[in-house]
C-alpha positions in Angstrom: 0.0 -0.4 -0.3 1.0 3.7 -0.9 0.3 7.2 -0.3 -0.4 8.9 -3.4 -1.1 12.5 -3.8 -2.7 14.6 -7.0 -0.6 16.3 -8.8 -2.5 18.9 -9.8 -3.4 20.9 -7.4 -7.3 22.5 -6.0 -8.1 26.2 -6.3 -6.6 26.8 -2.9 -3.2 25.4 -3.3 -4.3 22.2 -1.6 -3.2 18.9 -3.0 -5.7 16.1 -2.8 -4.4 12.5 -0.9 -5.1 9.0 -0.7 -3.5 6.9 1.8 -3.0 3.2 1.3 -3.8 3.4 -2.2 -3.3 0.6 -4.4 -2.0 1.7 -7.6 -1.5 5.4 -8.6 -3.7 6.7 -10.4 -3.5 8.8 -13.4 -2.9 12.2 -12.8 -1.9 11.2 -9.1 1.7 10.4 -7.8 3.4 8.1 -5.1 4.7 9.8 -2.5 8.3 8.5 -1.4 9.7 7.8 1.9 12.1 10.7 1.7 9.6 13.6 1.2 6.8 11.7 3.9 8.0 14.6 6.6 7.6 17.1 4.2 3.9 16.1 3.4 3.0 15.3 7.1 4.5 19.2 8.1 3.3 21.2 5.5 0.8 18.9 3.6 -1.7 19.3 1.9 -0.4 23.3 0.8 2.7 22.1 -1.1 4.3 22.5 -4.7 5.3 19.0 -5.9 7.6 17.8 -8.9 6.7 14.3 -10.1 8.2 11.9 -12.4 6.8 8.6 -13.7 4.7 8.6 -10.8 6.8 9.3 -8.3 7.1 12.5 -6.6 10.6 13.7 -7.0 10.3 17.2 -5.5 8.2 18.8 -2.6 8.4 22.0 -1.1 5.9 24.4 1.3 3.2 26.5 -0.1 0.7 28.7 1.5 -2.8 28.2 1.4 -4.7 30.6 -1.1 -7.8 32.0 1.2 -11.3 32.7 -0.3 -12.2 36.1 -1.4 -13.3 38.6 1.3 -16.2 40.4 1.4 -14.5 43.7 1.1 -12.1 42.0 -2.1 -15.6 40.8 -3.4 -17.2 44.7 -2.8 -13.7 46.3 -4.9 -14.1 44.2 -7.8 -18.2 44.1 -8.0 -17.6 47.9 -7.8 -15.0 48.5 -10.6 -16.9 46.1 -12.7 -20.2 47.9 -12.2 -18.3 51.4 -12.4 -17.0 50.1 -15.9 -20.8 48.7 -17.4 -22.2 52.2 -16.2 -19.3 54.2 -18.3 -19.8 52.0 -21.1 -23.8 52.3 -21.1 -23.4 56.4 -20.9 -21.2 56.3 -23.9 -22.8 53.7 -25.8 -25.7 56.7 -25.6 -29.1 56.8 -26.4 -32.4 57.5 -28.8 -33.6 60.6 -30.0 -36.9 61.8 -31.5 -36.4 64.7 -33.5 -38.4 67.2 -35.2 -38.1 65.7 -39.0 -35.9 62.6 -38.1 -35.0 60.0 -35.5 -31.5 58.1 -34.5 -29.3 57.6 -31.7 -26.2 59.6 -30.5 -23.0 58.6 -28.7 -22.2 60.1 -25.5 -18.3 59.7 -25.4 -16.6 62.5 -23.8 -15.9 64.2 -26.6 -19.7 64.1 -27.9 -20.7 65.3 -24.5 -18.5 68.3 -25.3 -19.8 68.9 -28.4 -23.4 68.3 -27.2 -22.6 71.2 -24.5 -21.0 73.4 -27.1 -23.9 73.2 -29.4 -26.8 74.1 -26.7 -24.9 76.8 -25.6 -24.5 78.2 -29.0 -28.4 78.0 -28.9 -28.8 79.9 -26.0 -26.5 82.3 -27.2 -29.1 83.0 -29.9 -28.4 80.8 -33.0 -31.5 79.2 -34.6 -29.9 75.8 -36.1 -26.1 74.5 -35.0 -24.5 71.6 -37.3 -24.4 68.0 -35.2 -24.9 64.8 -36.6 -26.5 61.1 -35.7 -24.7 57.9 -35.3 -23.7 57.0 -39.0 -25.2 59.9 -40.7 -23.6 62.9 -42.1 -23.3 66.2 -40.3 -26.0 68.2 -40.8 -28.0 71.8 -39.2 -30.4 71.0 -36.5 -32.9 73.4 -35.4 -32.7 74.7 -32.1 -35.5 72.7 -30.7 -34.0 69.6 -32.2 -30.5 70.6 -30.4 -31.9 71.1 -27.1 -33.7 67.8 -27.7 -30.9 65.8 -28.3 -28.9 67.8 -25.1 -31.7 66.6 -22.5 -32.0 63.2 -23.9 -28.2 62.9 -23.0 -28.5 64.9 -19.7 -31.6 62.5 -19.0 -29.3 59.4 -20.0 -26.4 60.3 -17.9 -28.3 61.3 -15.2 -30.2 58.0 -14.9 -26.9 55.5 -15.2 -24.9 57.5 -13.1 -27.8 57.7 -10.2 -28.5 53.9 -11.3 -24.8 53.2 -10.2 -24.5 55.2 -6.9 -27.5 53.2 -5.8 -26.0 49.4 -6.8 -22.7 50.9 -5.0 -24.7 51.8 -2.1 -26.3 48.2 -2.4 -22.6 46.4 -2.9 -21.6 47.6 0.2 -24.4 46.8 2.8 -24.2 43.2 1.2 -22.3 40.6 4.0 -21.3 37.6 1.9 -19.6 37.5 -1.1 -22.5 35.4 -2.5 -25.0 38.3 -2.1 -22.3 40.5 -3.8 -21.6 38.7 -6.8 -25.1 38.0 -7.6 -25.5 42.2 -8.3 -25.0 42.8 -12.0 -25.4 46.0 -13.8 -29.3 45.8 -14.8 -30.1 43.9 -11.6 -33.5 45.3 -10.1 -32.6 47.4 -6.8 -34.0 46.4 -3.4 -37.2 48.3 -2.6 -35.5 51.0 -0.3 -33.2 51.7 -3.1 -35.5 51.8 -6.0 -37.7 54.4 -4.0 -34.8 56.8 -3.4 -33.7 56.3 -6.9 -37.2 57.1 -8.3 -37.5 59.9 -5.6 -34.4 61.8 -7.3 -34.9 61.5 -11.0 -38.6 62.8 -10.0 -37.2 65.9 -8.5 -34.4 66.4 -11.5 -37.3 66.2 -13.7 -39.4 68.7 -11.8 -36.6 71.3 -11.6 -36.2 71.2 -15.4 -40.0 71.8 -16.2 
């Protein structure tokens, strides 16, 4: 009978072992007498080298611990932030006086729309702009303002939504709960109500 150890480690750096095995299984290796003391002291957290079904070298390693809630929260917040930014940049649909289309909202696009709206507010009756995939054209003052308001509403919604997702993530107490949250998830009732109130107040302020 012999002790055999699985050559490939588990996710936490541990190696499975079988004592009193009758034969060496595929993917496993026999523990020789010379290395038993190392295994007894440091196993199952070791690094091993095997050749032809026999372990030829073994050194101690450290256990890889599971992800903490704090680590999961940090990773999730970064993931959600990236999704929020991507969604904002992807832009929104707009319905104008004589056409409809889509506008992207990269940082440059947002600057261009801000400049366009400022020019209209300064007295211009039309301004050149372009919908995604279309040639630049002159748009009426009303249409420029529609695009500006649509962009503002789109960005406000998603930044507010991310803020509430982040609050949700930060109050989670388990890794499982943190990792279950995704961009697009329905907010818990209290956070959803708070977000709705903020958006309603913002909309009322524009009226």
